[in-house]
C-alpha positions as CSV (number, residue, x, y, z in Angstrom):
1,M,-9.8,28.8,9.1
2,T,-8.5,25.4,8.2
3,F,-8.7,24.4,4.6
4,D,-11.8,22.3,3.9
5,V,-10.4,19.3,2.2
6,A,-13.7,17.4,1.9
7,G,-15.7,20.4,0.6
8,S,-13.1,21.5,-1.8
9,A,-12.6,18.0,-3.2
10,A,-16.3,17.7,-3.8
11,R,-16.4,21.0,-5.7
12,A,-13.4,19.8,-7.8
13,M,-15.5,16.8,-9.0
14,H,-17.5,19.0,-11.4
15,D,-15.2,22.0,-12.2
16,R,-11.5,21.8,-13.2
17,S,-10.9,25.4,-12.0
18,A,-12.1,24.2,-8.6
19,A,-9.5,21.4,-8.8
20,W,-6.8,24.1,-9.2
21,R,-8.2,26.1,-6.3
22,F,-8.1,22.8,-4.3
23,I,-4.4,22.4,-5.0
24,E,-3.7,26.1,-4.3
25,G,-5.5,25.9,-0.9
26,F,-4.0,22.6,0.0
27,A,-0.5,23.8,-0.8
28,A,-1.0,26.9,1.3
29,E,-2.0,25.0,4.4
30,W,-0.3,21.6,4.1
31,A,3.0,22.7,2.4
32,E,3.9,26.2,1.1
33,P,1.8,28.5,-1.0
34,L,2.2,28.3,-4.7
35,E,4.3,31.1,-6.4
36,P,4.4,32.2,-10.0
37,Q,7.8,30.5,-10.5
38,D,6.3,27.1,-9.5
39,G,5.0,26.4,-13.0
40,W,6.3,25.9,-16.5
41,N,5.8,28.7,-19.0
42,R,3.7,28.3,-22.1
43,S,6.8,28.3,-24.4
44,D,8.1,25.2,-22.6
45,L,4.7,23.5,-23.2
46,A,4.6,24.6,-26.8
47,A,8.0,23.1,-27.4
48,T,6.8,19.8,-26.0
49,E,3.8,19.9,-28.4
50,E,6.2,20.4,-31.3
51,Q,8.5,17.6,-30.1
52,L,5.6,15.1,-29.6
53,L,3.5,16.3,-32.6
54,V,0.4,16.4,-30.4
55,R,-1.8,19.0,-28.8
56,L,-1.5,18.8,-25.0
57,P,-4.9,18.8,-23.3
58,E,-5.6,22.2,-21.8
59,A,-5.9,20.8,-18.3
60,V,-2.4,19.3,-18.6
61,K,-1.0,22.7,-19.6
62,E,-2.9,24.5,-16.8
63,A,-1.6,22.0,-14.2
64,L,2.1,22.2,-15.4
65,A,1.9,26.0,-15.5
66,L,0.5,26.1,-12.0
67,F,2.5,23.6,-10.0
68,G,4.7,21.6,-12.4
69,K,7.9,22.7,-10.6
70,R,6.8,21.8,-7.1
71,P,8.1,18.3,-6.5
72,D,7.2,18.6,-2.9
73,L,3.5,18.5,-4.1
74,T,3.9,16.0,-6.9
75,S,6.9,13.8,-6.6
76,N,7.6,12.6,-3.0
77,Q,6.8,9.0,-3.9
78,D,5.9,8.7,-7.5
79,R,6.9,11.4,-10.0
80,L,5.1,14.0,-12.2
81,L,7.0,14.3,-15.4
82,T,8.5,17.6,-16.7
83,P,7.4,18.9,-20.1
84,S,10.5,17.4,-21.8
85,E,9.8,14.0,-20.2
86,L,6.2,13.7,-21.4
87,R,5.8,10.8,-23.8
88,V,3.0,9.3,-26.0
89,V,2.5,5.6,-25.7
90,D,-0.4,3.9,-27.5
91,D,-2.0,7.3,-28.1
92,V,-1.9,8.0,-24.4
93,L,0.0,11.0,-23.0
94,V,2.1,9.6,-20.1
95,F,2.5,12.3,-17.4
96,R,3.4,10.4,-14.2
97,D,5.7,7.4,-13.4
98,E,5.5,5.1,-10.3
99,N,8.7,5.4,-8.2
100,Q,9.9,1.9,-9.1
101,W,8.8,2.1,-12.7
102,V,6.1,-0.6,-12.3
103,A,3.3,1.7,-13.4
104,A,2.6,4.8,-15.4
105,W,-0.3,7.2,-15.6
106,G,-1.5,8.8,-18.8
107,T,-4.4,10.8,-20.3
108,T,-6.2,10.3,-23.6
109,L,-5.7,13.1,-26.0
110,D,-9.4,13.9,-26.4
111,G,-10.9,17.1,-24.9
112,D,-9.6,19.7,-22.6
113,D,-9.8,17.6,-19.4
114,P,-9.6,14.0,-20.5
115,E,-9.8,10.8,-18.6
116,V,-6.8,9.3,-16.9
117,R,-5.6,5.7,-17.3
118,I,-3.0,3.6,-15.6
119,K,-0.8,0.8,-17.1
120,L,1.1,-1.7,-15.0
121,D,4.5,-3.0,-16.0
122,L,4.0,-6.7,-16.4
123,V,6.4,-9.6,-17.1
124,D,4.4,-10.5,-20.1
125,R,4.2,-7.3,-22.1
126,A,1.4,-8.7,-24.2
127,E,-0.8,-8.5,-21.1
128,E,-0.2,-4.9,-20.4
129,R,-3.1,-2.5,-21.0
130,W,-4.3,1.0,-20.1
131,D,-7.0,0.6,-17.4
132,A,-9.4,3.4,-16.2
133,W,-8.1,5.5,-13.3
134,L,-10.1,8.7,-12.9
135,P,-12.6,10.4,-15.3
136,R,-10.7,13.7,-15.6
137,F,-7.1,14.8,-15.5
138,S,-7.8,17.6,-13.1
139,L,-9.2,15.1,-10.6
140,A,-6.2,12.9,-11.0
141,C,-4.1,16.0,-10.0
142,V,-6.1,16.4,-6.8
143,E,-5.6,12.7,-6.0
144,M,-1.9,13.0,-6.9
145,V,-1.3,16.0,-4.6
146,L,-3.1,14.2,-1.7
147,S,-1.1,11.0,-2.3
148,E,2.2,12.8,-2.4
149,A,1.3,14.6,0.8
150,L,1.4,11.2,2.6
151,F,5.1,10.9,1.8
152,R,6.3,14.4,2.4
153,D,9.6,14.6,4.3
154,G,9.3,15.9,7.8
155,A,5.6,15.7,7.9
156,D,3.4,13.9,10.5
157,T,2.5,10.6,8.7
158,A,1.4,7.2,9.8
159,D,0.6,3.9,8.1
160,R,-0.5,0.4,9.1
161,E,-2.3,-2.7,7.9
162,T,-6.1,-2.4,8.1
163,S,-8.2,-4.2,10.7
164,E,-11.8,-5.4,10.6
165,A,-12.9,-2.5,12.7
166,D,-11.5,0.1,10.3
167,V,-14.3,0.1,7.8
168,S,-16.9,1.4,10.3
169,L,-14.4,3.6,12.2
170,L,-13.3,5.4,9.0
171,E,-16.9,6.1,8.1
172,D,-17.7,7.2,11.7
173,H,-14.8,9.6,12.1
174,F,-14.0,10.9,8.6
175,A,-15.7,12.3,5.5
176,L,-15.4,10.1,2.4
177,L,-13.9,12.0,-0.5
178,P,-15.3,11.6,-4.0
179,L,-12.0,10.4,-5.5
180,H,-12.7,6.8,-6.4
181,S,-9.6,5.5,-8.2
182,P,-9.6,1.7,-8.4
183,G,-9.2,0.0,-5.0
184,T,-8.7,3.2,-3.2
185,R,-10.9,5.3,-0.8
186,W,-10.0,8.7,0.6
187,F,-11.2,10.2,3.9
188,A,-10.7,13.5,5.6
189,A,-11.3,15.2,8.9
190,D,-10.0,18.4,10.4
191,D,-6.2,18.5,9.7
192,L,-6.2,14.8,8.7
193,I,-6.3,12.8,5.4
194,V,-6.4,9.0,5.2
195,R,-6.0,6.7,2.1
196,E,-7.3,3.1,2.3
197,D,-5.7,0.8,-0.4
198,D,-7.6,-2.3,-1.3
199,R,-9.0,-2.7,2.2
200,Q,-5.5,-3.8,3.1
201,W,-3.4,-0.8,4.1
202,L,-4.0,2.7,5.6
203,W,-1.8,5.7,4.9
204,A,-2.4,8.9,6.9
205,R,-1.1,12.5,7.0
206,A,-1.8,15.0,9.8
207,R,-1.3,18.7,9.4
208,T,-0.3,19.0,13.1
209,P,1.0,16.8,15.9
210,D,-2.3,17.1,17.7
211,A,-4.1,15.9,14.7
212,L,-1.8,12.9,14.5
213,D,-2.7,12.1,18.1
214,Q,-6.4,12.3,17.2
215,L,-5.9,9.8,14.4
216,L,-4.2,7.3,16.6
217,K,-7.1,7.5,19.1
218,A,-9.8,7.3,16.4
219,L,-8.2,4.4,14.6
220,P,-6.2,2.4,17.2
221,G,-3.7,-0.1,16.0
222,E,0.0,-0.7,15.4
223,W,0.9,2.4,13.4
224,T,4.3,3.2,12.0
225,T,4.6,7.0,12.5
226,E,7.0,9.7,11.1
227,H,7.3,13.2,12.4
Protein backbone atom coordinates (compact mmCIF):
# COMPACT_ATOMS: atom_id res chain seq x y z
CA MET A 1 0.00 0.00 0.00
CA THR A 2 1.32 3.43 -0.94
CA PHE A 3 2.34 5.67 1.96
CA ASP A 4 -0.50 8.11 2.77
CA VAL A 5 1.31 11.45 2.62
CA ALA A 6 -1.78 13.59 3.28
CA GLY A 7 -3.18 11.49 6.12
CA SER A 8 0.18 11.07 7.81
CA ALA A 9 0.92 14.79 7.56
CA ALA A 10 -2.44 15.57 9.15
CA ARG A 11 -1.67 13.28 12.08
CA ALA A 12 1.74 14.92 12.50
CA MET A 13 0.02 18.26 13.13
CA HIS A 14 -0.91 17.29 16.67
CA ASP A 15 1.59 14.61 17.71
CA ARG A 16 5.35 14.81 17.32
CA SER A 17 5.70 11.03 17.46
CA ALA A 18 3.42 10.99 14.40
CA ALA A 19 5.84 13.40 12.73
CA TRP A 20 8.66 10.89 13.23
CA ARG A 21 6.40 8.11 11.89
CA PHE A 22 5.71 10.31 8.85
CA ILE A 23 9.44 10.65 8.18
CA GLU A 24 10.00 6.90 8.69
CA GLY A 25 7.17 6.03 6.29
CA PHE A 26 8.14 8.64 3.72
CA ALA A 27 11.77 7.53 3.76
CA ALA A 28 10.78 3.89 3.29
CA GLU A 29 8.72 4.58 0.15
CA TRP A 30 10.29 7.70 -1.35
CA ALA A 31 13.97 7.08 -0.50
CA GLU A 32 15.45 4.25 1.56
CA PRO A 33 14.26 3.00 4.96
CA LEU A 34 15.80 4.52 8.05
CA GLU A 35 18.42 2.42 9.83
CA PRO A 36 19.78 2.70 13.40
CA GLN A 37 23.06 4.15 12.10
CA ASP A 38 21.21 7.02 10.39
CA GLY A 39 21.08 9.08 13.58
CA TRP A 40 23.48 10.70 16.01
CA ASN A 41 23.89 9.09 19.40
CA ARG A 42 22.96 10.80 22.63
CA SER A 43 26.59 11.33 23.65
CA ASP A 44 27.10 13.48 20.52
CA LEU A 45 24.07 15.54 21.49
CA ALA A 46 25.19 15.85 25.10
CA ALA A 47 28.56 17.15 23.89
CA THR A 48 26.74 19.80 21.87
CA GLU A 49 24.77 20.89 24.93
CA GLU A 50 28.00 21.26 26.87
CA GLN A 51 29.60 23.23 24.05
CA LEU A 52 26.63 25.60 23.60
CA LEU A 53 25.72 25.79 27.30
CA VAL A 54 22.04 25.17 26.49
CA ARG A 55 19.58 22.32 26.76
CA LEU A 56 18.60 21.13 23.29
CA PRO A 57 14.82 20.76 22.92
CA GLU A 58 13.81 17.11 23.13
CA ALA A 59 12.32 17.16 19.62
CA VAL A 60 15.66 18.35 18.21
CA LYS A 61 17.45 15.48 19.92
CA GLU A 62 14.86 12.95 18.73
CA ALA A 63 15.13 14.16 15.13
CA LEU A 64 18.92 14.13 15.01
CA ALA A 65 18.96 10.70 16.65
CA LEU A 66 16.49 9.36 14.07
CA PHE A 67 17.67 10.78 10.73
CA GLY A 68 20.44 13.32 11.38
CA LYS A 69 22.93 11.37 9.25
CA ARG A 70 20.65 11.08 6.21
CA PRO A 71 21.58 14.00 3.92
CA ASP A 72 19.47 12.46 1.14
CA LEU A 73 16.45 13.27 3.35
CA THR A 74 17.63 16.57 4.79
CA SER A 75 20.27 18.26 2.65
CA ASN A 76 19.72 17.95 -1.10
CA GLN A 77 19.11 21.71 -1.43
CA ASP A 78 19.36 23.38 1.96
CA ARG A 79 21.26 21.74 4.81
CA LEU A 80 20.41 20.27 8.19
CA LEU A 81 23.31 20.98 10.54
CA THR A 82 25.25 18.31 12.40
CA PRO A 83 25.37 18.48 16.21
CA SER A 84 28.79 20.17 16.15
CA GLU A 85 27.50 22.78 13.68
CA LEU A 86 24.47 23.86 15.71
CA ARG A 87 24.75 27.42 16.95
CA VAL A 88 22.79 29.84 19.11
CA VAL A 89 22.02 33.29 17.70
CA ASP A 90 19.79 35.76 19.55
CA ASP A 91 18.63 32.97 21.88
CA VAL A 92 17.56 30.92 18.84
CA LEU A 93 19.05 27.50 18.11
CA VAL A 94 20.03 27.48 14.42
CA PHE A 95 19.62 23.99 12.95
CA ARG A 96 19.36 24.52 9.17
CA ASP A 97 21.04 26.77 6.60
CA GLU A 98 19.83 27.78 3.14
CA ASN A 99 22.12 26.51 0.39
CA GLN A 100 23.44 29.96 -0.56
CA TRP A 101 23.58 31.19 3.04
CA VAL A 102 20.79 33.71 2.51
CA ALA A 103 18.55 32.29 5.25
CA ALA A 104 18.71 30.22 8.41
CA TRP A 105 16.09 28.30 10.37
CA GLY A 106 16.12 28.05 14.14
CA THR A 107 14.02 27.07 17.13
CA THR A 108 13.37 28.85 20.35
CA LEU A 109 14.74 27.09 23.41
CA ASP A 110 11.36 26.86 25.17
CA GLY A 111 9.64 23.50 25.58
CA ASP A 112 10.16 20.05 24.11
CA ASP A 113 8.87 20.84 20.60
CA PRO A 114 9.32 24.59 20.19
CA GLU A 115 8.31 26.91 17.38
CA VAL A 116 10.56 27.40 14.37
CA ARG A 117 11.60 30.76 12.95
CA ILE A 118 13.47 31.90 9.85
CA LYS A 119 15.91 34.77 9.42
CA LEU A 120 16.88 36.19 6.03
CA ASP A 121 20.40 37.47 5.42
CA LEU A 122 19.86 41.13 4.46
CA VAL A 123 22.25 43.80 3.21
CA ASP A 124 21.26 45.95 6.18
CA ARG A 125 21.93 43.66 9.13
CA ALA A 126 19.93 46.00 11.37
CA GLU A 127 16.80 44.96 9.45
CA GLU A 128 17.31 41.23 10.05
CA ARG A 129 14.84 39.52 12.36
CA TRP A 130 13.54 36.07 13.22
CA ASP A 131 10.13 35.59 11.59
CA ALA A 132 7.61 32.84 12.33
CA TRP A 133 7.95 29.71 10.18
CA LEU A 134 6.04 26.78 11.72
CA PRO A 135 4.60 26.31 15.21
CA ARG A 136 6.57 23.17 16.11
CA PHE A 137 10.02 21.83 15.30
CA SER A 138 8.65 18.37 14.46
CA LEU A 139 6.38 19.92 11.81
CA ALA A 140 9.34 21.80 10.37
CA CYS A 141 11.10 18.44 10.02
CA VAL A 142 8.17 17.04 8.03
CA GLU A 143 8.28 20.11 5.80
CA MET A 144 12.05 19.84 5.47
CA VAL A 145 11.95 16.21 4.37
CA LEU A 146 9.24 16.98 1.81
CA SER A 147 11.17 20.00 0.50
CA GLU A 148 14.42 18.10 0.17
CA ALA A 149 12.62 15.30 -1.69
CA LEU A 150 11.93 17.80 -4.48
CA PHE A 151 15.67 18.03 -5.16
CA ARG A 152 16.77 14.41 -4.73
CA ASP A 153 19.31 13.32 -7.35
CA GLY A 154 17.92 10.83 -9.82
CA ALA A 155 14.31 11.35 -8.78
CA ASP A 156 11.37 12.20 -11.01
CA THR A 157 10.96 15.94 -10.43
CA ALA A 158 9.44 18.88 -12.26
CA ASP A 159 9.10 22.62 -11.80
CA ARG A 160 7.61 25.58 -13.61
CA GLU A 161 6.10 29.03 -13.17
CA THR A 162 2.50 29.02 -11.96
CA SER A 163 -0.40 29.88 -14.24
CA GLU A 164 -3.80 31.39 -13.47
CA ALA A 165 -5.43 27.98 -13.83
CA ASP A 166 -3.19 26.32 -11.25
CA VAL A 167 -5.07 27.47 -8.14
CA SER A 168 -8.24 25.60 -9.04
CA LEU A 169 -6.43 22.67 -10.68
CA LEU A 170 -4.30 22.06 -7.60
CA GLU A 171 -7.37 22.05 -5.38
CA ASP A 172 -9.26 19.78 -7.79
CA HIS A 173 -6.57 17.13 -8.18
CA PHE A 174 -4.61 17.20 -4.93
CA ALA A 175 -5.12 17.19 -1.16
CA LEU A 176 -3.93 20.34 0.62
CA LEU A 177 -1.46 19.47 3.37
CA PRO A 178 -1.62 21.25 6.75
CA LEU A 179 1.91 22.67 6.48
CA HIS A 180 1.41 26.39 6.16
CA SER A 181 4.85 27.95 6.26
CA PRO A 182 4.78 31.56 5.02
CA GLY A 183 4.02 31.88 1.31
CA THR A 184 3.96 28.13 0.74
CA ARG A 185 1.24 25.57 0.13
CA TRP A 186 1.77 21.82 -0.06
CA PHE A 187 -0.37 19.35 -2.01
CA ALA A 188 -0.31 15.58 -2.36
CA ALA A 189 -1.93 12.87 -4.44
CA ASP A 190 -1.06 9.21 -5.01
CA ASP A 191 2.71 9.10 -5.54
CA LEU A 192 2.91 12.89 -6.04
CA ILE A 193 3.82 15.90 -3.91
CA VAL A 194 3.67 19.52 -5.07
CA ARG A 195 4.91 22.72 -3.41
CA GLU A 196 3.54 26.10 -4.46
CA ASP A 197 5.76 29.06 -3.55
CA ASP A 198 4.17 32.51 -3.27
CA ARG A 199 1.67 31.65 -6.02
CA GLN A 200 4.62 32.06 -8.40
CA TRP A 201 6.37 28.71 -8.77
CA LEU A 202 5.53 25.01 -8.60
CA TRP A 203 7.93 22.28 -7.53
CA ALA A 204 6.86 18.64 -7.85
CA ARG A 205 8.18 15.19 -7.07
CA ALA A 206 6.75 11.93 -8.35
CA ARG A 207 7.48 8.56 -6.79
CA THR A 208 7.18 6.81 -10.16
CA PRO A 209 7.47 7.79 -13.85
CA ASP A 210 3.75 7.07 -14.28
CA ALA A 211 2.95 9.50 -11.48
CA LEU A 212 5.06 12.16 -13.20
CA ASP A 213 3.02 11.65 -16.37
CA GLN A 214 -0.16 12.08 -14.32
CA LEU A 215 1.16 15.37 -12.95
CA LEU A 216 1.89 16.75 -16.42
CA LYS A 217 -1.64 15.86 -17.53
CA ALA A 218 -3.33 17.27 -14.42
CA LEU A 219 -1.32 20.51 -14.47
CA PRO A 220 -0.43 21.20 -18.09
CA GLY A 221 2.28 23.73 -18.79
CA GLU A 222 5.95 24.22 -19.64
CA TRP A 223 7.52 22.00 -16.99
CA THR A 224 11.23 21.44 -16.61
CA THR A 225 11.57 17.77 -15.71
CA GLU A 226 14.35 15.58 -14.32
CA HIS A 227 14.40 11.77 -14.23
